[in-house]
FIVO-156426 format. One record per residue (C-alpha): residue in three letters; x, z, y; residue number from 0. Coordinates in steps of 0.5 Angstrom, whole numbers, plus 2048, in hexadecimal, padded with zeros to 3 digits. Example, Ala and Ser with C-alpha at 12.3 -4.5 7.8 and 13.67 -1.06 7.14 Angstrom:
// FIVO-156426
NODE   type    xx    zz    yy   seq
NODE    ALA   819   810   7F7     0
NODE    SER   81B   80E   7FE     1
END
This chain:
// FIVO-156426
NODE   type    xx    zz    yy   seq
NODE    MET   7A3   832   7D5     0
NODE    GLY   7A6   82C   7D5     1
NODE    ASN   7A9   828   7CF     2
NODE    PHE   7B0   826   7CE     3
NODE    LEU   7B3   821   7C9     4
NODE    LYS   7BB   820   7CA     5
NODE    THR   7C0   81D   7C6     6
NODE    GLN   7C8   81E   7C7     7
NODE    TYR   7CB   818   7C4     8
NODE    ALA   7D2   819   7C7     9
NODE    PHE   7D6   81F   7C8    10
NODE    SER   7DB   81B   7CC    11
NODE    ASN   7DD   821   7D1    12
NODE    GLY   7DE   826   7CC    13
NODE    GLU   7DE   82D   7CE    14
NODE    ILE   7DC   82F   7D5    15
NODE    ALA   7DD   834   7D9    16
NODE    PRO   7D8   839   7DB    17
NODE    GLU   7D8   837   7E3    18
NODE    PHE   7D5   830   7E0    19
NODE    TYR   7CF   833   7DD    20
NODE    ALA   7CA   831   7E2    21
NODE    ILE   7CC   829   7E2    22
NODE    ASP   7C8   825   7DE    23
NODE    ASN   7CC   81F   7DD    24
NODE    VAL   7D2   822   7D9    25
NODE    PHE   7D2   820   7D2    26
NODE    GLY   7D5   826   7CF    27
NODE    VAL   7D4   82D   7CC    28
NODE    SER   7D5   834   7CE    29
NODE    ARG   7DA   835   7C8    30
NODE    LEU   7DE   830   7C3    31
NODE    GLU   7E2   834   7BE    32
NODE    ASN   7E6   831   7B8    33
NODE    VAL   7E3   82A   7B9    34
NODE    ASP   7E5   823   7BB    35
NODE    VAL   7E2   81E   7C0    36
NODE    LEU   7E1   818   7BD    37
NODE    GLN   7E2   811   7C0    38
NODE    SER   7DA   810   7BF    39
NODE    GLY   7D9   817   7C3    40
NODE    GLY   7D7   81A   7BD    41
NODE    LEU   7DA   821   7BA    42
NODE    LYS   7DE   822   7B4    43
NODE    ARG   7E1   828   7B1    44
NODE    ARG   7E9   828   7B2    45
NODE    ALA   7EE   827   7AC    46
NODE    GLY   7F1   82D   7A9    47
NODE    LEU   7F8   82F   7A9    48
NODE    LYS   7FD   82E   7A4    49
NODE    LYS   803   833   7A3    50
NODE    ILE   80A   830   7A3    51
NODE    LYS   80F   836   7A4    52
NODE    ASN   810   83C   7A7    53
NODE    VAL   814   83C   7AD    54
NODE    ALA   818   841   7B2    55
NODE    ASN   813   844   7B7    56
NODE    ASN   814   840   7BE    57
NODE    SER   816   83A   7BB    58
NODE    ILE   814   833   7BF    59
NODE    LEU   813   82C   7BC    60
NODE    VAL   816   826   7BE    61
NODE    PRO   815   81F   7BB    62
NODE    PHE   81A   81A   7BA    63
NODE    VAL   818   813   7B8    64
NODE    ILE   81E   80E   7B7    65
NODE    SER   81A   809   7B2    66
NODE    GLU   814   808   7AE    67
NODE    SER   818   80B   7A8    68
NODE    GLU   81C   810   7AC    69
NODE    LYS   817   815   7AF    70
NODE    TYR   819   81C   7B0    71
NODE    LEU   816   823   7B3    72
NODE    LEU   81B   828   7B6    73
NODE    VAL   81A   82F   7B5    74
NODE    ILE   81E   833   7BA    75
NODE    CYS   81F   83A   7BA    76
NODE    GLU   824   83F   7BC    77
NODE    SER   82B   83C   7BB    78
NODE    SER   829   837   7B6    79
NODE    MET   825   830   7B5    80
NODE    ASP   821   82F   7AF    81
NODE    ILE   820   827   7AD    82
NODE    PHE   81A   825   7A9    83
NODE    GLN   818   81E   7A6    84
NODE    ASN   811   81D   7A3    85
NODE    ASP   810   825   7A4    86
NODE    VAL   816   827   7A0    87
NODE    LYS   81C   82A   7A3    88
NODE    ILE   822   826   7A2    89
NODE    THR   828   829   7A6    90
NODE    THR   829   82F   7AB    91
NODE    LEU   82E   82E   7B1    92
NODE    LEU   831   834   7B5    93
NODE    ALA   82E   833   7BC    94
NODE    PRO   831   837   7C3    95
NODE    TRP   82A   839   7C6    96
NODE    HIS   827   840   7C5    97
NODE    ALA   81F   841   7C3    98
NODE    SER   81E   844   7CA    99
NODE    GLU   821   83D   7CD   100
NODE    LEU   81D   838   7C9   101
NODE    LYS   817   838   7CE   102
NODE    ASN   81C   834   7D3   103
NODE    LEU   81F   830   7CE   104
NODE    GLN   81D   828   7D0   105
NODE    TYR   81F   822   7CC   106
NODE    ALA   81F   81A   7CD   107
NODE    GLN   820   816   7C7   108
NODE    ARG   824   80F   7C7   109
NODE    PHE   824   80B   7C0   110
NODE    ASN   828   810   7BB   111
NODE    GLU   82A   815   7C0   112
NODE    ILE   826   81B   7C4   113
NODE    TYR   829   81E   7CA   114
NODE    PHE   827   825   7CB   115
NODE    VAL   828   829   7D2   116
NODE    HIS   827   830   7D4   117
NODE    PRO   829   833   7DB   118
NODE    ASP   82E   838   7D8   119
NODE    TYR   831   833   7D3   120
NODE    ASN   836   82D   7D3   121
NODE    PRO   831   827   7D0   122
NODE    ARG   831   826   7C9   123
NODE    ILE   830   820   7C5   124
NODE    LEU   82D   820   7BE   125
NODE    SER   82F   819   7BA   126
NODE    LYS   82D   816   7B3   127
NODE    THR   832   812   7B0   128
NODE    SER   833   80F   7A9   129
NODE    SER   837   816   7A8   130
NODE    GLY   831   81A   7AA   131
NODE    PHE   82F   81E   7B0   132
NODE    ALA   834   822   7B5   133
NODE    ILE   833   825   7BC   134
NODE    LYS   839   824   7C1   135
NODE    THR   83A   826   7C8   136
NODE    PHE   839   821   7CD   137
NODE    ASP   840   81F   7D0   138
NODE    PHE   840   81B   7D7   139
NODE    TYR   844   814   7D6   140
NODE    MET   84C   816   7D7   141
NODE    ASN   850   811   7DB   142
NODE    THR   857   80F   7D9   143
NODE    ASP   85A   815   7DE   144
NODE    VAL   856   81A   7DA   145
NODE    SER   851   81B   7E0   146
NODE    ILE   84A   81A   7DE   147
NODE    ASN   844   817   7E1   148
NODE    ILE   840   81D   7E3   149
NODE    PRO   83C   81D   7E9   150
NODE    PHE   83F   821   7EF   151
NODE    MET   83B   825   7F4   152
NODE    ARG   83D   829   7FA   153
NODE    PHE   838   82F   7FA   154
NODE    GLU   836   833   800   155
NODE    ASP   839   83A   7FE   156
NODE    THR   840   837   7FE   157
NODE    ALA   83F   832   804   158
NODE    ASN   843   836   809   159
NODE    ILE   849   837   804   160
NODE    ALA   850   834   805   161
NODE    ILE   855   834   7FF   162
NODE    THR   85C   835   800   163
NODE    ILE   860   832   7FA   164
NODE    THR   867   834   7F8   165
NODE    ARG   86B   833   7F1   166
NODE    SER   86A   838   7EC   167
NODE    ASN   870   83B   7E7   168
NODE    VAL   86C   83A   7E1   169
NODE    ASP   86D   833   7E0   170
NODE    ASN   86E   82C   7E4   171
NODE    ASN   867   82A   7E3   172
NODE    TYR   864   831   7E6   173
NODE    ALA   863   833   7ED   174
NODE    VAL   860   839   7F1   175
NODE    PHE   85A   838   7F5   176
NODE    THR   859   83D   7FB   177
NODE    ALA   853   83D   7FE   178
NODE    ASN   852   83F   806   179
NODE    ALA   84C   844   804   180
NODE    ASP   84A   848   7FD   181
NODE    ILE   847   843   7F8   182
NODE    TRP   84B   844   7F2   183
NODE    ASP   848   848   7EC   184
NODE    ASN   848   847   7E4   185
NODE    THR   842   843   7E4   186
NODE    TRP   847   83D   7E7   187
NODE    ILE   84B   83D   7E1   188
NODE    GLY   84A   836   7DD   189
NODE    THR   847   833   7E4   190
NODE    ARG   849   82C   7E5   191
NODE    LEU   84B   82B   7ED   192
NODE    LEU   84D   824   7F0   193
NODE    ALA   852   825   7F6   194
NODE    ASN   858   821   7F9   195
NODE    ASN   856   81B   7F5   196
NODE    LYS   857   81F   7EE   197
NODE    GLN   852   823   7E9   198
NODE    TRP   854   82A   7E8   199
NODE    VAL   851   82F   7E3   200
NODE    VAL   851   836   7E5   201
NODE    ALA   856   83A   7E0   202
NODE    SER   856   841   7E2   203
NODE    VAL   854   845   7E9   204
NODE    GLN   859   84A   7EC   205
NODE    SER   855   84D   7F1   206
NODE    ALA   84E   84B   7F6   207
NODE    ARG   853   846   7F9   208
NODE    ILE   858   844   7F4   209
NODE    ALA   857   840   7EE   210
NODE    THR   85B   83C   7E9   211
NODE    VAL   859   835   7E7   212
NODE    TYR   85C   82F   7E3   213
NODE    THR   85C   827   7E4   214
NODE    ASN   85F   822   7DF   215
NODE    GLY   866   81F   7E1   216
NODE    ASN   869   821   7E8   217
NODE    TYR   866   822   7EF   218
NODE    THR   868   822   7F6   219
NODE    VAL   868   828   7FA   220
NODE    PRO   864   826   800   221
NODE    ASP   866   829   807   222
NODE    ASN   860   82C   809   223
NODE    PRO   85A   830   806   224
NODE    VAL   855   82B   803   225
NODE    SER   84E   82C   805   226
NODE    ASP   84B   826   802   227
NODE    TRP   84B   828   7FB   228
NODE    TYR   845   828   7F6   229
NODE    GLU   843   82B   7F0   230
NODE    ALA   840   828   7E9   231
NODE    ALA   838   827   7EA   232
NODE    PHE   838   82A   7E3   233
NODE    GLY   83B   830   7E0   234
NODE    ASP   83A   837   7DE   235
NODE    LYS   83B   83A   7E5   236
NODE    ARG   836   835   7E8   237
NODE    GLY   832   833   7E2   238
NODE    TRP   830   82E   7DE   239
NODE    PRO   82B   828   7DE   240
NODE    VAL   824   82B   7DD   241
NODE    SER   820   825   7DB   242
NODE    VAL   822   81E   7D8   243
NODE    SER   81F   817   7D7   244
NODE    PHE   822   810   7D6   245
NODE    HIS   820   80B   7DB   246
NODE    GLN   822   803   7DB   247
NODE    ASN   827   805   7D7   248
NODE    ARG   82A   80B   7DB   249
NODE    LEU   82A   812   7D9   250
NODE    VAL   827   816   7DE   251
NODE    PHE   828   81D   7DF   252
NODE    GLY   823   821   7E4   253
NODE    GLY   825   827   7E7   254
NODE    THR   829   82D   7E6   255
NODE    GLN   829   835   7E8   256
NODE    SER   82D   833   7EE   257
NODE    LEU   82A   82C   7F0   258
NODE    PRO   823   82D   7EE   259
NODE    ASN   821   827   7F2   260
NODE    SER   826   822   7F0   261
NODE    ILE   826   81C   7EB   262
NODE    TRP   82C   819   7E7   263
NODE    MET   82C   812   7E4   264
NODE    SER   832   80F   7DF   265
NODE    LYS   835   808   7E0   266
NODE    ILE   831   803   7DC   267
NODE    GLY   832   804   7D5   268
NODE    GLU   838   809   7D6   269
NODE    TYR   834   810   7D5   270
NODE    ASN   83A   814   7D6   271
NODE    ASN   83C   811   7DC   272
NODE    PHE   83A   813   7E3   273
NODE    ASP   83F   810   7E7   274
NODE    VAL   83B   80E   7ED   275
NODE    GLY   841   809   7EF   276
NODE    THR   840   804   7F5   277
NODE    GLY   839   804   7F4   278
NODE    LEU   839   7FD   7EF   279
NODE    GLU   832   7FC   7EC   280
NODE    ASP   834   7FF   7E5   281
NODE    GLU   837   805   7E8   282
NODE    ALA   835   80C   7E8   283
NODE    ILE   82F   80E   7EC   284
NODE    PHE   82E   815   7F0   285
NODE    ALA   828   817   7F4   286
NODE    THR   825   81D   7F7   287
NODE    LEU   81D   81E   7F8   288
NODE    LEU   81C   820   7FF   289
NODE    SER   816   825   800   290
NODE    THR   814   82A   805   291
NODE    GLN   812   82E   800   292
NODE    HIS   817   832   7FB   293
NODE    HIS   817   82F   7F4   294
NODE    GLN   81A   82D   7EE   295
NODE    ILE   81A   828   7E9   296
NODE    CYS   816   829   7E3   297
NODE    MET   817   823   7DF   298
NODE    VAL   819   81C   7DF   299
NODE    VAL   814   816   7DC   300
NODE    SER   816   80F   7DA   301
NODE    SER   80F   80B   7DB   302
NODE    TYR   80E   805   7E0   303
NODE    ALA   812   809   7E5   304
NODE    LEU   817   80F   7E4   305
NODE    GLN   812   814   7E5   306
NODE    VAL   815   81B   7E8   307
NODE    LEU   810   821   7E7   308
NODE    THR   812   827   7EB   309
NODE    THR   80F   82E   7ED   310
NODE    VAL   80B   82B   7F3   311
NODE    GLY   80A   824   7F1   312
NODE    GLU   80B   81D   7ED   313
NODE    TRP   810   818   7F0   314
NODE    ALA   811   811   7ED   315
NODE    ILE   817   80C   7EE   316
NODE    SER   814   806   7ED   317
NODE    ASN   81A   801   7EE   318
NODE    SER   81B   7FC   7E8   319
NODE    PRO   821   7FB   7E7   320
NODE    LEU   823   801   7EA   321
NODE    THR   82A   801   7ED   322
NODE    PRO   82E   806   7F2   323
NODE    ALA   82C   801   7F8   324
NODE    ASN   824   801   7F7   325
NODE    VAL   822   808   7F5   326
NODE    ASP   81B   809   7F8   327
NODE    ILE   818   810   7F7   328
NODE    LYS   811   812   7F9   329
NODE    GLN   80D   818   7F7   330
NODE    HIS   806   816   7F5   331
NODE    THR   802   81C   7F3   332
NODE    SER   803   823   7F5   333
NODE    VAL   801   827   7EE   334
NODE    GLY   807   82A   7EC   335
NODE    CYS   809   82C   7E5   336
NODE    ILE   80B   832   7E1   337
NODE    ALA   812   833   7E1   338
NODE    ASP   813   83A   7DD   339
NODE    ARG   813   836   7D6   340
NODE    PHE   813   82F   7D4   341
NODE    LEU   80C   82C   7D3   342
NODE    PRO   80E   824   7D1   343
NODE    PRO   80A   81F   7D5   344
NODE    GLN   806   81B   7D0   345
NODE    GLN   805   813   7D1   346
NODE    ILE   7FD   812   7D0   347
NODE    ASP   7FB   80B   7D1   348
NODE    GLY   800   809   7D5   349
NODE    SER   800   810   7DA   350
NODE    THR   804   816   7DA   351
NODE    VAL   800   81C   7D8   352
NODE    PHE   803   823   7DA   353
NODE    VAL   801   82A   7DB   354
NODE    SER   801   82C   7E3   355
NODE    VAL   804   832   7E6   356
NODE    SER   7FE   836   7E6   357
NODE    GLY   7FD   836   7DE   358
NODE    LYS   7F6   834   7DF   359
NODE    ASP   7F6   82D   7E0   360
NODE    ILE   7F9   827   7DB   361
NODE    ARG   7FA   821   7E0   362
NODE    GLU   7FA   81A   7DE   363
NODE    LEU   7FF   816   7E3   364
NODE    ASP   7FD   80F   7E3   365
NODE    LEU   7FE   809   7E8   366
NODE    ASP   7F8   807   7ED   367
NODE    THR   7F5   800   7EC   368
NODE    LEU   7FA   7FD   7F0   369
NODE    ASN   800   800   7EC   370
NODE    GLU   803   803   7F3   371
NODE    LYS   801   80A   7F3   372
NODE    TYR   801   80F   7ED   373
NODE    ASN   7FB   814   7ED   374
NODE    ALA   7FA   81B   7E9   375
NODE    THR   7F4   81B   7E6   376
NODE    ASP   7F1   822   7E3   377
NODE    LEU   7EF   821   7DC   378
NODE    CYS   7EC   828   7DC   379
NODE    THR   7E7   828   7E1   380
NODE    TYR   7E1   82A   7DC   381
NODE    SER   7E6   82F   7D8   382
NODE    LYS   7EB   833   7DC   383
NODE    HIS   7E8   839   7D8   384
NODE    LEU   7EC   836   7D2   385
NODE    MET   7F3   836   7D6   386
NODE    ASN   7F6   83D   7D5   387
NODE    ASN   7FE   83C   7D6   388
NODE    PRO   800   836   7D2   389
NODE    VAL   806   837   7CE   390
NODE    SER   807   831   7CA   391
NODE    ILE   804   82A   7CA   392
NODE    ALA   804   823   7C6   393
NODE    TYR   7FF   81D   7C6   394
NODE    ASN   7FD   819   7BF   395
NODE    PRO   7FC   812   7C1   396
NODE    GLY   7F9   811   7BA   397
NODE    SER   7F4   816   7BB   398
NODE    HIS   7F3   815   7C2   399
NODE    GLN   7F4   81D   7C3   400
NODE    LEU   7F8   821   7C8   401
NODE    PHE   7FA   828   7C5   402
NODE    VAL   7FC   82D   7CA   403
NODE    VAL   7FE   834   7C7   404
NODE    MET   7FC   83A   7CB   405
NODE    ASN   7FF   841   7CC   406
NODE    ASP   7FA   845   7C9   407
NODE    GLY   7FA   841   7C2   408
NODE    TYR   7F5   83C   7C2   409
NODE    MET   7F5   834   7C4   410
NODE    ALA   7F2   830   7C9   411
NODE    VAL   7F1   829   7C6   412
NODE    PHE   7EF   823   7CA   413
NODE    ASN   7EC   81D   7C7   414
NODE    LYS   7EC   817   7CB   415
NODE    TYR   7EA   810   7C9   416
NODE    THR   7EA   80C   7D0   417
NODE    ASN   7E6   806   7CD   418
NODE    THR   7E0   80A   7CB   419
NODE    GLU   7E1   80F   7D1   420
NODE    ILE   7E2   815   7CD   421
NODE    ALA   7E6   81B   7D1   422
NODE    ALA   7E4   821   7CD   423
NODE    TRP   7E8   828   7CC   424
NODE    THR   7E7   82C   7C6   425
NODE    ARG   7EA   832   7C4   426
NODE    TYR   7EE   834   7BD   427
NODE    THR   7EF   83A   7BA   428
NODE    THR   7F2   83D   7B4   429
NODE    ASP   7F3   843   7B0   430
NODE    GLY   7F9   845   7B4   431
NODE    GLN   7FC   842   7BA   432
NODE    PHE   7FE   83B   7BC   433
NODE    LYS   805   83B   7BF   434
NODE    TYR   808   834   7C0   435
NODE    VAL   806   82D   7BE   436
NODE    SER   809   826   7BD   437
NODE    VAL   807   81F   7BB   438
NODE    ILE   80B   81A   7B6   439
NODE    ASN   809   814   7B3   440
NODE    ASN   801   816   7B5   441
NODE    GLU   802   81C   7B2   442
NODE    THR   800   823   7B6   443
NODE    TYR   805   828   7B4   444
NODE    VAL   804   830   7B6   445
NODE    ILE   808   836   7B6   446
NODE    VAL   803   83C   7B4   447
NODE    LYS   804   843   7B4   448
NODE    ARG   800   847   7AF   449
NODE    GLY   802   84E   7AF   450
NODE    ASN   809   84F   7B0   451
NODE    THR   80B   848   7AD   452
NODE    SER   80B   841   7B0   453
NODE    TYR   80A   83B   7AC   454
NODE    LEU   80B   834   7AD   455
NODE    GLU   804   830   7AB   456
NODE    LYS   801   82A   7AD   457
NODE    PHE   7FA   827   7AD   458
NODE    ASP   7F7   824   7A7   459
NODE    ALA   7F0   821   7A6   460
NODE    SER   7F0   822   79F   461
NODE    CYS   7F1   82A   7A0   462
NODE    LEU   7EA   82D   7A2   463
NODE    ASN   7EE   834   7A3   464
NODE    ASP   7F4   836   7A7   465
NODE    SER   7FB   837   7A3   466
NODE    GLY   7F7   837   79C   467
NODE    GLN   7F4   83E   79D   468
NODE    TYR   7F1   83F   7A4   469
NODE    GLY   7EA   83D   7A6   470
NODE    PHE   7E8   83B   7AC   471
NODE    SER   7E1   83A   7B0   472
NODE    TYR   7DE   835   7B4   473
NODE    CYS   7D9   836   7BA   474
NODE    VAL   7D5   831   7BE   475
NODE    SER   7D1   834   7C4   476
NODE    ALA   7CC   831   7C8   477
NODE    LEU   7CC   831   7D0   478
NODE    PRO   7C7   835   7D3   479
NODE    MET   7C1   830   7D4   480
NODE    ILE   7BF   82C   7DB   481
NODE    VAL   7B8   829   7DB   482
NODE    ASN   7B7   824   7E1   483
NODE    GLY   7BC   827   7E5   484
NODE    HIS   7BA   82F   7E4   485
NODE    ALA   7BC   834   7DF   486
NODE    PRO   7B6   837   7DB   487
NODE    LYS   7B4   83E   7DB   488
NODE    LYS   7B1   83D   7D4   489
NODE    ILE   7B2   839   7CE   490
NODE    ARG   7AF   838   7C8   491
NODE    LEU   7B3   834   7C3   492
NODE    ARG   7AE   831   7BE   493
NODE    LYS   7B3   82C   7BA   494
NODE    LEU   7BA   82A   7BA   495
NODE    SER   7BD   824   7B6   496
NODE    LEU   7C4   822   7B4   497
NODE    ARG   7C7   81B   7B2   498
NODE    VAL   7CD   81D   7AE   499
NODE    MET   7D2   819   7AA   500
NODE    ASN   7D6   81B   7A4   501
NODE    THR   7D4   823   7A5   502
NODE    LYS   7D4   828   7A0   503
NODE    THR   7D2   82E   7A4   504
NODE    LEU   7CE   830   7AA   505
NODE    PHE   7CB   836   7AD   506
NODE    VAL   7C6   835   7B3   507
NODE    ASN   7C5   83C   7B7   508
NODE    ASN   7C8   83F   7B1   509
NODE    TYR   7C3   83C   7AC   510
NODE    ARG   7C5   838   7A7   511
NODE    MET   7C3   830   7A7   512
NODE    GLU   7C1   82E   7A0   513
NODE    ILE   7C6   828   79E   514
NODE    PRO   7C4   824   798   515
NODE    ASN   7C7   827   792   516
NODE    CYS   7CB   820   790   517
NODE    ALA   7CF   821   796   518
NODE    TYR   7D3   827   793   519
NODE    ALA   7D5   822   78D   520
NODE    ASP   7DD   822   78D   521
NODE    ASN   7DD   81B   78D   522
NODE    SER   7D8   81B   793   523
NODE    LYS   7DB   81B   79B   524
NODE    GLY   7D4   81E   79D   525
NODE    TYR   7CE   81D   79F   526
NODE    THR   7CC   818   7A5   527
NODE    GLY   7C6   817   7A8   528
NODE    ASP   7C1   81C   7AC   529
NODE    LEU   7BF   823   7AB   530
NODE    SER   7BA   827   7AF   531
NODE    ILE   7B8   82E   7B0   532
NODE    ASN   7B1   831   7B3   533
NODE    LEU   7AE   837   7B7   534
NODE    LEU   7B5   83A   7BA   535
NODE    GLY   7B1   83E   7BE   536
NODE    VAL   7B1   840   7C6   537
NODE    GLN   7B7   841   7CA   538
NODE    ARG   7B6   845   7D1   539
NODE    GLU   7BE   845   7D2   540
NODE    THR   7BE   83E   7D4   541
NODE    ILE   7C6   83E   7D6   542
NODE    GLU   7C7   840   7CF   543
NODE    PRO   7C8   83A   7CA   544
NODE    LEU   7C2   837   7C7   545
NODE    TRP   7C5   835   7C1   546
NODE    THR   7CC   837   7BD   547
NODE    ILE   7CE   833   7B7   548
NODE    SER   7D4   836   7B3   549
NODE    SER   7D6   838   7AC   550
NODE    SER   7DC   83C   7A9   551
NODE    GLU   7DB   838   7A3   552
NODE    GLN   7E2   834   7A1   553
NODE    LEU   7DE   82E   7A1   554
NODE    PRO   7DE   827   7A5   555
NODE    ALA   7D8   826   7AA   556
NODE    THR   7D7   820   7AF   557
NODE    ILE   7D2   820   7B5   558
NODE    LEU   7D0   81A   7B8   559
NODE    SER   7CA   81C   7BC   560
NODE    VAL   7C5   822   7BE   561
NODE    THR   7BE   822   7C0   562
NODE    THR   7BA   827   7C2   563
NODE    GLU   7B2   828   7C4   564
NODE    GLY   7AE   82D   7C6   565
NODE    LYS   7AB   830   7CD   566
NODE    TYR   7AE   833   7D3   567
NODE    LEU   7AB   837   7D9   568
NODE    ILE   7AE   836   7E0   569
END
């Protein structure tokens, strides 16, 4: 039998998927639960959770930071919005969205306002003023003739329809629109049309070919049927914007149900004015992403460029300044992102991080060294087994952690320190299910469902358990040992040594490690130094972890390195 002496001084790759168990140059472990990976590469038992308040099931969280003194957390649920400041609910507003619709609610903040969009609703604006909070409906800029600066489009299903305009006996500003084919039904009521150089609103529908409309002021009846008429791009019939952002002082809307691959950008500084006018530099912009594949825009992201994430790829509009005359849209990568729920892209070290369409990848969209082309690097190469239908995502820049809540209730956590090459996934569990995550002011908030009740909680380093009453265990299990490029048939572990810091509890293979009594004093942070245990026995199932470090005691633990020595047989 040969001798081995191995020290693992870094856990920089985190929890590793089983398909990588035969690789010897991976600095990870086979299991990493309720543990953080430090900038040094060491491991630390995660912080506990502090309970804040009960919340409605299926709530979502939205950060709203206006200034250093005005930082709010929005808890949005069925038809209402609770606003928290310093972990205290300060007000409740009525909201239009139902609980089942919240997963598709997107938002973008501009100073003291947040713009919310949903494909089934006219956008809403939450504003904070000296008089308090208010939610209002987004209104397009109204001209002196009461027309509004909303974009108009010609849709494919009405491309061959001509309309005969005749006067109505309802009033002077009413008319009858008679189509040359069956198109009208009650879904058209309230839709805004552009025909005969006038804007019209459908008031009622008499039959599949006849509708009554109204306009502002008088109008001239054309001699012939009108074939060049248009519909408002946004509305209850054709859908409202799916995504929203602000870019170069323009409000950007991305996609609708009827125009899934189109982008609209407002006039500069006039966020409710989408009049393309004559194409002057500050006027509104309309663009369409052309592709050989059917795709829809999922999100628009303002970064170095305007990034457009679709179901089949990632596009960018890099022009600066961006004007109607120089819109250059290019597809850079072909990953695609999830469309059935909003998982807000996260900005990490200048890159845009998003969940791929497969739900198995977290991708990092960043420019190459020439600043010409974006690449979508996979952040989950070693840990795809942890990706299981993500439902919420948020990044904490203070702790350098990306939190990803999974559909089955645990949370995958990515610890990223670029300067020390730490890129480590771990998993968080609790007595219950994580349902949502958000970050505000470098504090990580979660919604946790325990039994039938959901709670707003936050991670707090001073808490050793969850919600004041639920204990949690931590666990670190080694990768299968590889010696000189070979998998041994038998291993005799003679000694295991640990270098720890501020530690009060630790078990190795279910054996309690002896820690000096002084470490348990109330004023002590715990023991810092070296611990060891001898004669741990023979292991023949060498695919199993050689060692497991764990504890269910609600006490701190930090592991800096693990050293093993013994004999092996190839």
